[in-house]
Every structure is written in C-alpha cells, then in structure tokens.
N, C-alpha and C positions, 0 to 999 in steps of 0.2 A: 053323740051325733053333732050336737052343737059345737063341741070341742074340736071335732074334725073340721068343721066348716071354718072356724077361726084359724085353724092351722093353714088351710088352703089360702085364705085371704092374705095371711102373713107371708106365705110363699110368693104369692103374686106381687105383693108390694115389694118384697125383697128383689124379685126378678126385675121389676120395673126400675127400682132404685139403683140396681147394680150397674147397668150401662151408663146411667146418668152420673153415677159416682165416678166412674172411669173417665168419662168425658170432662167432667169438672176438674178432676185431678190432672188430667193431661193438659188442659188449657190453662190451668192455674200455674203450672210449672213452665209454661212457654213464655219467654220474655216478650214475644211479639203479640200475644193475645191477652185479653182481660177476662175476668171471671164472667161478667155479664156480657152477653152477646146479642147483637142485633144485626140486621142486614147492613146497615151503614158502617158499623164498627168493623165487620168482617171485610167490607170493601176497602175501608181505609187501611186496615192491616195488610191486606194483599198488595195494596199500592205501595205501602212502605217497604214491604219485602221486595217488590219489583225494583224500586229505586235503589235499595241496598245492593241487590244482585247486579244491577246495571253499573253501579259505581265500582264494584269488585271486578267485574269483567273489563271495565275501562282501565283500571289500574293494571290488571294482568296484560292487557294489550300494550300499554305504555312500557311496561317492563320488558316485554318481548321485543318491542321495537328498539329499545335502548340496548338490549343484549345483541340484537342483530347488527346495530350500528357499531358496537364495540368489536364484534367479530370481524366485520368488514374492515374496520380500521387496523386491526391486528394483521389481517391478511394483506392489506395494502402495504403496511410497514414491512412485512416479511418479504413481499415481492420487490419492494424498493431496495431492501438490503441485498437481494440477489442481483438486482440491476447494478447496484453500487459495486458489488464484487466483480461483476463482469466488466464494468467500466474501469474498475481499479486495474485490471490487467492491461488496459490501454492507457493508463495514466490519467484519466479524466475523472477524478473523484469529486463529484459535485457536493459541496458543503452547505449549499443553500444559505449563503451569507448575504442575501440581497440587501438586507437592511444596513449592512456594514459598507457596501460598495460605494455608496455615493455620499459618505461623510466628507466634510470639507477637507479634512486632513489626508484623505486617501487619494494620492496622486500616483498613477501607475505609469511605469516606463516599460513598454514592450520593446525589447531590443533583440537584434540579430548581430552577430559578429561580421567582420569584413568577409566578403565572399571568398570561400576557400573550398573549391570543388574536390580537392584531394586530401583535405585534412582528416585526421583520424579522430576517434571518439575522445581521447584524452587531450588532444590538442584543443578541441572545443571545451573540454572540462576546465582546463587551467585558465583559458581566456574568459570563460563564463564566470569563474570565481572572481576574477578581477573586475569584470563588468558589473556584477552584482554589488561588489564592494563600492564601486564608483557611484552607482545610481542611488544606493542607500545613503551615501554621504551627501547627495544632492537633495535628499528629502523625498525620494520616490520609493514606491514598492516595485522592484524590478521583476519582470516576467520574461523568462527565456523563450525565444521563438525560434524553433528549428523546423517550422512548417512553411513559413511564407516565402522562403527563397529556395532555390534548387541546391541540393547537396547530394553527396554520394549515398546517403542513408535513406532518403525518401525516393530514390530512383528518379529524381527530377520531376516528381509528381507532387505539386504543392497543395493538392486537394486532400491529402491524407491527414490524419490526426498529428498532433505535435509529438514527434518521436522522442523528444527530450523527456517527456513525462512518462514514457515507458520505463525509464530507469531511475529518474530522480524526481523528488518533490520540488515544487517551486518554492521560492522564499515566501514565508508567511502563509503557505498552504493554499494560495490562490492558484487557479489554472488559467491558461491562455484563453480557453473557450469561455470561461465564466467572465473574465475581464472584458473580452470583446463584446459579449452580449449585454452586460448589465452596467459596467462602469462608465461614468461620464467623463471623469478627469483622466484621460489617457493620452499619452504622447508616444510616438514611435521613433526609435533611434537606431543608428548603426554604430556599434561599439568597436572602435578601432584599437589595435594593439598598442599604438603609441600614446593613446589617451589614458591608459590605466596602468596600475601596477598589478602584477599577478605572480604566481609561483614560478620560479625559473629553474633551469637545469641544475644549478648549484645549490638547491634548497637543502640538500643533505649536509652541507657544510655550515648552515646557518640555523642553529637550534631555535632562535627567537622567531625567525620567519616560519620555520616548520611548525612550531607550536601555534602561532597565530593562525595560519591557514588551516591547520587541523581543526581547531575549535570553530573557525568561521565556516568551514565546509559542513561540520556536524550540525550547525544551527541553520544555515541558509541553503544548503544543497544536500539534504539527507537522501540516502539511497532508498529506493522502494523496498517495502517490507518483504515482498515476494522474492526479490533478489537476495536479500540477506538470509531468508529462510533456506534458499538453495545453497548458499555458502555454508551454513551450519550443517546441512545434510551431507555435503561433499566432504567437509573437514572431518566429520564423525566417521564417514565411510573410509577415508584415506588414512587418518592418523589415530583414530580411536580417541583416547583421552590424553595423548602425548602432546606436550608443548615444546619439546626439544627438536625444533624443525629448522632447517636451513632453506631459505627461499632463493631460487636462482631464476633469472630471466635474461634471455638473450634475444635481441632483435635482429631480424634478417630481411629477407624478401626485398622490398623496394629500397630499403636503406643501403643494401649491398649492391643490388642491380642498378639502381638509378642514381645512387650517391647524391641525394637532394642537397642543394646548396644551403649553407648555414645550419645544417643539421649535424648532430654529433657523429663522429666516426665510431663504428662498432668494433669491438675486440674480436680477435680470432678465437674460434671455438676451442682450439687446443689450449690456449692460454687460460680460458675460463675453466676448462676441465681440470687443469693443473692446480689452479687456485682453490677450486671446490674440494679437491682431494686433500690439500693442505689444511683447509678449514675443518674438514671432517675428521682428519687424523688428530687434530688438536682438541676439538670440542666434542667429538664422538656423538654425532646427531643420531636420533632415532630414525628420522626420515629426511630426505631431500625433496622438496617440492620444486618441480621444474616447469617453466612456462616459456613457450616460444610459438610464434605463428608460422615458423619456417620448418617444413617437414624434413629437409636435409639436415638442419641443425639438430632437430629432435633425434633423428636416427644416430648421429654421431655421439650425442651426449648419452643417450640410453645405453649404447654399446660399451661405454666406458665404465658403467656402474652396474651393480647387481640390483636386487629387488628393493634396495633402500630408496630408490628414486620413485616418486609418485607424480602422476599427472591426472588431470580430471578425466579426460578420455582422449583417445588418439585423434578423433575427428572434431573435437569441440573447439579447437583454437587454431585452425588452419587459415592462413591468409586467403581472402577471396580475390581471385584474379579478375573476375568479371562481376562488377557490382550490379549489372543488369540481369543477373541470373535468377532473380526473384526476391521479393521483399521478405519472405519468411526466412530464406537463407541468410540474408543480410542481417536481419534482426537477431537471428540465432547466433551469428558470429559476434555481434556487438554484445549480446548478453553474456556469452561465455568469456569474451575478452574481459569484461567488467568483473566477472566472478573470479577469474584468475588473478587479476590485480588486487582484489580484496583479500584473497587467501594469502598472497605474497605479503600484504601489509600486516597480516596477523602472525607471520613467522617470527621466530626468536632472533634470527640473524638473516642478512640479505647480501647477495652478490648480484649486481646488475650493471648494465651499461646505462648511459644517459639517453633517455628518450622521454617523450611526453608521458608514456605509461609509467616510467620509473618515478617521474615527478608526482604522478597520481598516487603511487605506492607510498611515498614519503608524506604526502598530504593526509592520506587515510590512516597511516600507522600511529599508534600511541608511543612509538619509540622502539628501536632495535638495540639489542645488546652489543652486536658487532655488525658493521656494514662495510662493504667494499663496492665503490661505484667507479667504473672505468671512465676516464676522461682522456681521450686521445686527440682532442682538437675537433675541428669542424671540416666538413667537405667543402 
C-alpha cells in the first residue's frame, strides 16, 4: 500500500516536471531567450525581435524599390531605343552628345549650296563633298542643310526635316537639329561651286582623284545603314552570289528633252546596246545590271537582250515629271535612284555616260576592271 502511494507521487512529479522540462529545453535552444525568465526579460526579448523584424522588412522594402527602379530604367532604355529606330528612318539619330557640343574647339559650319531648284540628288552629292572638304580645311565641323531653303525634294516646304539625313550621315555624326538646338559656336554659309574643288565629270580618268574622293566620302558622307541593307537584299535577289556583272546606266528624260546648257551630251541608245553586246561577247558576264530613269530607253534596251539583264523593278527608277505629286513619291524616287547608283558601283565592269550620277558611281566604287564612259561634249 505504501509502495503504491510512492509510485503515485513519483508519477505526479514526473508529470509536473515533463512540461517544465520541455519549456526549459525549448527556451534554452532559442537564441532570443534566456533560461531564466521574468516579465522584464520577456518584454525585452519581444522588443528585440520586433526591431529585428522591422529592420528585415525595411531591407526588403529597399530591395523592392531598387528592383522597380532598375526595371523602369530598362523599360525607358528600351522605349528610347525604339524611338531612336523610328527617328533613324528620318535621319535624326540623337547621340546625346551635349557635353561635347560646346567645347572650345567645336566650331560648326551649317552650309547650303547655291540655290539650285532643278538640281538632282547627285548634283547635290558631289557639291556637298567639296563643301565638306572646304569647311573641314577651315577648322569647322560642316553640317549639310537641305532643309532651310526651297528645293525640289522638300516640295518648297522648309518646315520638314532635313532630307539629306534620310540618306546620308553627317560628318562626325552630328545632326542639323542637334547643332541648332545645343551648339553655341555656329556659323551659317552658302557654299558656291567656284569656292571649292569637288569630283568632276572626268573623275574616271584620274585614279588619284577617284581614290581620294572615295576614301573621303566613306569617312565624311557615309550612306545610311538602312539604304545599304536594301542594296544587299536587292543584289542577293538579282545576282545570287555572282560577281561577274556588267553595270550599264543611260540618262534620258530632261537631258534629251531640255538639253541643259553645259551638261554632257548623252549617247544614242543603239550605240550603247552595240557596245554592251561587244563587252558581253568578250567577257561573258553572268548578268547585266541596267539603270535608267527613262521608260522609253528602258523598253529599247530590254528588248535587245534576253533574261541576262536585271533591273531593280520597273517602277522604282522612273523620272518624276511633277515633283509636287507628293513627298512620299519624291522620297521613294530619291531612295531608289541612290540604290541603283550603289549597285552600279559594285559591278565588275561599267558602261555609262557622263552625268552627276556616274560621277557618284566612280566616287562610291572601289574600282572597276573595265570601264567605258561616253564623252560627246556639252550641250
């Protein structure tokens, strides 16, 4: 009986000690609590835990804010790239070089050529090359301005963007709009033909001159990337991987109808066809690339050859009779004219008459194996 009572007491003690044992064990393993507990200690530990959690939440908040700012920055950069691509199509690629604009050495010369309401694209091209060379020699950074005066390409609307920058980059990669907005040292000039030296009609006979202007144009008047990409696409489509190509260009329209004074006389189409056949018989070309802005000449030339003759498309390079027919039509003509000239410059051999366009061909080319340029005097 007594034995039984002792057992009961021991059981009770065991039961009482069991939860206390667990509690002590739990709290002893917790780094925030001590073995001995009191009301003040518990209050202090809770306060420590609260401060610790508050600090962690604060860190999380800061990290989230930083991530959001980073995301916003990435988004803004992405959209700015899209805007740059859109602006690129209009030739106004903003490089955000404001810190460089107003250095003491940066003097800008914004120039236009002498008023020429009927001048073509490559008439501007060869004169602009000479003007850029002239103002560089005077210590300026030249900027081509085809916006501030009336011409056939902006349809007499001087409020439109600088049309030159649709097709060519400016020297040193500045733009007309950037310089007008941010540059302090700016002077405006009219660049006259008699002030400068520039590529002439006889450039094909002077290798030194041709080599100089080719390297100069590559450096100071590079063609827009989107134009060069279209050239590559067209050449791949027309010629595949062939390099054995004869380029032929004949000028008609206003040269024949109006016979502009001091401009080169153009050859007869029959004479050109005869010479092309002789070249083809001797050198056995894979393709003949033909370019003209005159539809009558195109029909005569194509009828004299089989499928060996390639053109960009029938509609791409037709002379515009009325330049007030719409800015998009004018710009499309200018672009396709430029593409045809670039393709001609990449042919193995060339047959052409003397025009501003053919001067452009010899500026852009790295060299032809054989060339024939008709010179029949001037009107």
